[in-house]
C-alpha positions in Angstrom: 11.3 22.6 23.9 13.1 19.5 24.9 10.1 17.7 25.9 8.3 18.5 22.8 11.5 17.2 20.9 11.3 13.8 23.2 7.8 13.4 22.1 8.1 13.8 18.4 11.3 11.4 18.6 9.1 8.5 20.6 6.2 9.1 18.2 8.6 8.6 15.1 10.1 5.6 16.9 6.5 4.2 17.3 5.6 5.0 13.6 8.8 3.2 12.5 8.3 0.4 14.8 4.4 0.0 13.7 5.6 0.2 9.9 8.2 -2.3 10.5 5.7 -4.6 12.2 3.2 -4.1 9.1 6.3 -5.0 6.6 7.0 -8.1 8.7 3.4 -9.5 8.6 3.3 -8.7 5.1 6.0 -10.6 4.2 5.2 -13.6 6.4 1.5 -13.6 4.6 3.3 -13.5 1.3 5.8 -16.3 2.3 2.9 -18.5 3.9 1.2 -17.7 0.6 3.8 -19.0 -1.8 4.3 -22.3 0.6 0.9 -23.2 0.6 0.7 -22.6 -3.2 3.9 -24.7 -3.5 2.3 -27.3 -1.1 -0.9 -27.6 -3.5 1.7 -27.8 -6.5 3.1 -30.6 -4.6 0.2 -32.7 -3.5 -1.1 -32.2 -7.2 2.1 -33.4 -8.8 3.0 -36.1 -6.4 -0.7 -37.0 -5.0 0.0 -40.9 -5.3 3.6 -40.8 -4.0 2.0 -38.9 -0.8 -0.5 -41.3 -0.4 1.5 -44.4 -0.8 3.8 -42.9 2.0 1.3 -42.4 4.0 -0.3 -45.8 3.7 3.3 -47.4 4.2 3.9 -45.0 7.2 0.4 -46.4 8.6 1.2 -50.0 8.2 4.8 -49.7 9.8 3.0 -48.2 12.7 0.5 -50.6 12.6 3.3 -53.4 12.1 5.4 -52.1 14.9 2.5 -51.8 17.6 1.6 -55.6 16.8 4.8 -57.0 17.2 5.2 -55.3 20.7 2.0 -56.6 21.7 2.9 -60.2 20.4 6.6 -59.7 21.8 5.6 -58.5 25.1 6.4 -61.2 27.7 4.0 -62.2 30.3 4.5 -62.5 33.7 5.0 -66.0 34.4 3.3 -67.6 37.2 5.1 -68.7 40.1 6.6 -72.5 39.6 5.0 -74.9 41.7 6.1 -78.2 42.1 4.1 -81.0 41.3 4.2 -82.9 44.9 1.8 -85.8 43.6 4.7 -86.6 41.0 7.3 -86.2 43.8 5.4 -88.7 45.9 4.5 -91.2 43.0 8.0 -91.5 41.8 9.4 -91.6 45.4 11.9 -88.7 44.7 13.8 -87.5 47.7 14.6 -83.6 48.6 18.3 -84.6 47.9 17.3 -86.1 44.4 15.6 -82.9 43.6 18.4 -80.8 44.4 20.6 -83.1 42.3 18.1 -82.7 39.4 18.0 -78.9 39.4 21.8 -78.5 39.1 21.6 -81.3 36.4 19.3 -78.9 34.8 21.5 -76.2 35.0 24.2 -77.9 33.2 26.6 -79.1 35.9 28.4 -81.9 36.0 28.6 -84.6 38.7 31.7 -83.0 40.3 30.4 -79.7 40.4 27.1 -80.7 41.7 29.2 -82.7 44.5 31.0 -79.4 45.2 27.9 -77.4 45.5 26.0 -80.1 47.6 28.9 -81.1 50.1 28.9 -84.5 49.2 31.4 -87.0 47.2 30.9 -87.5 43.4 29.8 -91.0 44.0 27.1 -90.1 45.9 25.9 -87.6 43.0 26.3 -90.8 40.7 24.0 -92.8 42.9 21.6 -89.9 43.0 21.8 -89.5 39.2 21.2 -93.4 38.8 18.2 -93.4 41.3 16.8 -90.6 39.4 17.3 -92.4 35.9 15.4 -95.3 37.1 12.7 -93.4 39.0 12.1 -91.5 35.9 12.7 -94.0 33.3 15.5 -92.6 31.0 19.2 -93.4 30.1 20.5 -90.0 29.6 20.7 -86.6 31.6 19.1 -84.8 29.0 16.2 -87.2 28.9 15.7 -86.9 32.8 15.6 -83.1 32.4 13.1 -83.3 29.7 10.8 -85.9 31.8 11.0 -83.9 34.9 9.9 -80.7 33.2 7.2 -82.4 31.7 5.8 -83.6 35.2 6.4 -80.4 36.7 9.6 -81.0 38.9 11.3 -78.5 37.5 10.6 -75.0 36.6 
C-alpha cells in the first residue's frame, strides 16, 4: 500500500511539473509574440530613425577603423649615419658626440660634464661644427645635421 501511495505522489508530481512546464512555455511564447509585435510597431513607427542610427553607427565604426589605420605607427628603420657626409665635411667622432648632445637640448656646460671635457673644448667643437655645417646657430646646426643624416 505504501508503495502504491509513493507512485501516486510521484505521478502527481510529474503531472504537476509537466503542467508547469507547459504554462511556462505558453507564457514565454506569448511574451515573445508581444515583443515581436512591439518590435514590428516600433520599426514601422520609427523606421527612418532606426535607419539613420544604423548608418551613423556604420560610419562611426568605419571612421574609427580608418583613424586607427592612419594613426598606426610604422616601425622606423634603424638609423644609419651618412658616412659620406661625415667624411666630406670632416666631422670628427667627438664633434658628432657634441652634435648629438646639442640635439638633445643640452647646454655647453652639460655637454662638457657628459663628455668629461672643459666647457672651452665644447665651445671649440661647437664652433668647428658651425663652420663645417655653414650655420651660425645651434638650432640651424641640428637641422642641417638631420638633413644630412648625421643625426636621427
